[in-house]
Every structure is written in structure tokens, then in C-alpha cells.
C-alpha positions in Angstrom: 39.9 126.1 78.2 38.2 122.7 78.3 36.9 121.2 75.8 38.2 117.6 74.5 41.6 117.8 73.7 41.3 116.5 70.3 42.7 118.4 68.4 43.2 119.4 64.4 47.1 119.6 65.1 49.2 116.2 65.3 50.8 115.8 68.9 53.8 115.3 66.7 54.7 118.6 65.6 53.5 120.7 69.0 56.9 121.4 69.3 56.6 122.5 66.2 53.8 124.2 66.4 54.6 126.0 69.4 57.7 127.1 68.9 58.6 127.3 73.5 61.6 128.2 75.0 63.4 125.7 75.4 63.6 125.4 79.0 59.8 124.4 78.2 59.0 120.9 76.8 56.0 119.6 75.1 53.9 117.1 76.9 50.3 117.0 75.6 47.9 118.7 73.9 45.1 118.8 77.0 42.1 121.8 75.4 41.3 123.4 73.4 39.4 127.4 73.3 37.9 130.7 71.6 40.8 131.4 72.4 43.9 129.8 72.8 45.4 125.9 73.1 46.4 124.1 76.3 49.6 122.1 76.4 51.1 119.9 79.4 54.7 121.0 79.6 57.7 119.7 81.7 59.6 123.2 82.2 62.6 121.6 82.6 64.8 123.8 85.6 62.4 123.2 87.6 60.9 119.9 86.9 57.8 120.8 87.0 54.4 120.0 85.1 52.7 123.0 84.2 49.4 124.2 81.6 50.3 127.2 79.1 47.8 128.2 77.6 47.9 129.9 74.0 46.5 132.9 72.8 45.3 132.4 69.3 46.8 134.3 66.2 45.7 137.6 66.3 45.0 137.6 70.2 46.9 138.3 73.2 46.1 137.1 76.8 47.5 141.1 78.0 44.5 141.4 80.8 44.2 137.8 81.6 47.8 138.1 82.4 46.8 141.6 84.1 44.3 139.7 86.4 45.7 136.8 86.9 48.7 139.1 89.0 45.9 141.2 90.6 45.0 138.0 92.3 48.7 136.2 92.8 49.6 139.5 94.3 46.7 139.0 96.7 47.7 135.1 96.9 44.1 134.0 96.4 46.0 130.7 95.0 45.5 130.1 98.6 42.1 130.1 97.7 40.9 127.8 95.3 42.6 129.4 92.7 45.0 128.4 89.7 48.1 129.5 90.3 49.4 131.6 88.2 53.9 131.5 87.0 53.4 134.2 84.6 53.7 135.1 80.7 56.5 135.8 78.1 56.5 136.9 74.9 53.8 139.6 75.2 51.7 137.6 77.1 50.5 135.4 73.5 52.2 132.2 76.8 50.6 132.5 80.3 52.2 129.2 82.1 49.6 127.7 85.2 49.9 125.1 87.5 48.5 121.4 86.0 46.0 120.9 87.6 44.2 117.0 86.4 40.7 117.3 85.1 37.8 119.6 85.1 33.9 119.3 86.8 32.5 118.2 83.4 35.4 116.0 82.4 34.4 114.0 86.1 30.6 114.4 85.8 31.2 112.6 83.0 33.2 110.1 83.8 31.3 108.9 86.7 28.6 106.4 87.0 26.5 107.7 89.2 26.0 111.2 90.8 27.4 113.1 93.7 26.0 112.9 96.6 25.1 115.6 98.6 28.2 115.9 100.8 30.8 115.8 97.7 28.7 119.0 96.4 28.5 120.6 99.7 32.5 120.3 99.9 32.9 121.9 95.9 30.4 124.3 96.7 32.0 125.1 99.7 35.5 125.2 97.9 33.9 127.6 95.4 32.3 129.9 98.1 36.2 130.6 99.8 36.9 131.7 95.8 34.4 133.7 95.7 35.0 134.9 98.3 37.9 136.4 98.0 37.5 137.3 94.4 35.1 139.4 96.1 36.6 141.1 99.2 39.5 142.4 95.8 36.2 143.5 93.9 37.5 140.6 90.8 33.9 139.1 89.2 35.0 136.1 87.5 31.5 136.4 85.1 32.4 132.9 83.1 32.1 129.9 85.9 30.9 126.7 84.3 31.8 123.4 85.0 34.1 123.6 82.6 36.1 126.6 84.0 36.5 124.9 87.7 38.7 122.1 88.0 40.1 119.1 90.4 43.4 119.3 91.3 44.3 114.9 91.6 41.1 113.7 91.6 42.6 110.6 92.4 44.9 112.0 95.5 43.0 114.9 96.5 39.2 113.7 95.5 37.0 117.2 95.0 40.0 119.7 95.7 38.3 121.9 93.2 40.3 125.3 91.5 38.7 127.9 89.6 40.4 128.5 86.6 40.1 131.1 83.0 40.3 134.6 84.4 40.0 135.7 80.7 37.0 137.7 80.6 37.3 138.5 84.6 36.6 142.1 85.4 37.1 144.7 88.2 33.4 145.3 90.1 34.2 148.6 89.7 33.5 148.0 85.6 30.8 146.3 85.3 28.8 149.0 84.4 30.4 149.6 81.7 31.6 146.0 80.3 29.5 144.1 78.0 29.5 140.6 80.4 29.8 137.6 78.0 28.4 135.0 79.7 27.6 130.7 78.3 23.8 131.2 78.0 22.8 127.8 79.8 24.6 129.1 83.0 23.6 132.0 83.0 
């Protein structure tokens, strides 16, 4: 979702606004995008912090859930792709591993440009992700700095994962689908 977490919803009402199963405790709003919002939640059963993507009204996340299941069935979470834990309530809610910050936010916070070695490190990880996607015939179609996340910029500087497969398609369908991509990144 990449937008900053400024919200039209007060954080104190997030529990009421997004009626998640009791298993999840809403900690805070992480971001909003065109298709939904992402909440940082605590899974009461596992005690792990997760990110839950919630579809906006009249939108479901079935296609993204299906695509993420294919990626997880092929163990792509080991190839710099965000880990998907599953969906619930007819895929109106998708549960992912909680990542740290987008590459865009990281670059904005820095006082200096990234070194060539740091850029190389990020590109190598993205190449691994793209290679894995190519091997199973998937095209992301929406690669941009908000869809590249740092895992933990303090403990694992520059370890990145690719997120947001809501517009991803299979290569075999590429001729039949109009690809929507942010013009700046095209």
C-alpha cells in the first residue's frame, strides 16, 4: 500500500472500524492505498506482529490471495517475496508478515544518496525475486519503491522483499490483460 499512514480514521476507532477476529489486536494503521488499508496487528495466538491488508468497500482481494497462494506454494517467500499467511472472510482480509518500511520511505529519510554498493545489494535481491517469479511465469506489473519493503532497516540493513501482488498476472495472460502501471515507473 505505500501511502503514508495519515488517515481519515482516528486510530482509536480502528478496532471498531475493522472488525477483525478476536485473534488479532489492531496496533496501528500502517498505510492506505487505492484498494484498501494495511493494519499492524498482533496475532494473539502466535504472539507475532503481522500486517493485515483490508479491501475497501465493494472490493475483494481474491485475485491477490490466489496469486499469493501460488507464490507460497512455490516457496517464493524464500526468494525475497513477502510471506503470505492467508486470507479470511472471503479474502476481504489478507495476512502477511510485518515488514519495516518501504524503500521510498527509507530513501526519503536518508540525508545522502545510497552508495553504489548499497544499490547493488538491493538490485541483487530484486533480481532474485524477479528470477523466481519468471520461473513460475508471473509478472508483478506494479514494481515501484513503495512496493519494495525493507525487512528491518536496523537489524538487517538493506534486506528487501517485494510486496503487493494485487495487479500481478501470469505470463500466459499478458496478451489478454491491460497492464496498469504507475506512469512514472513505466
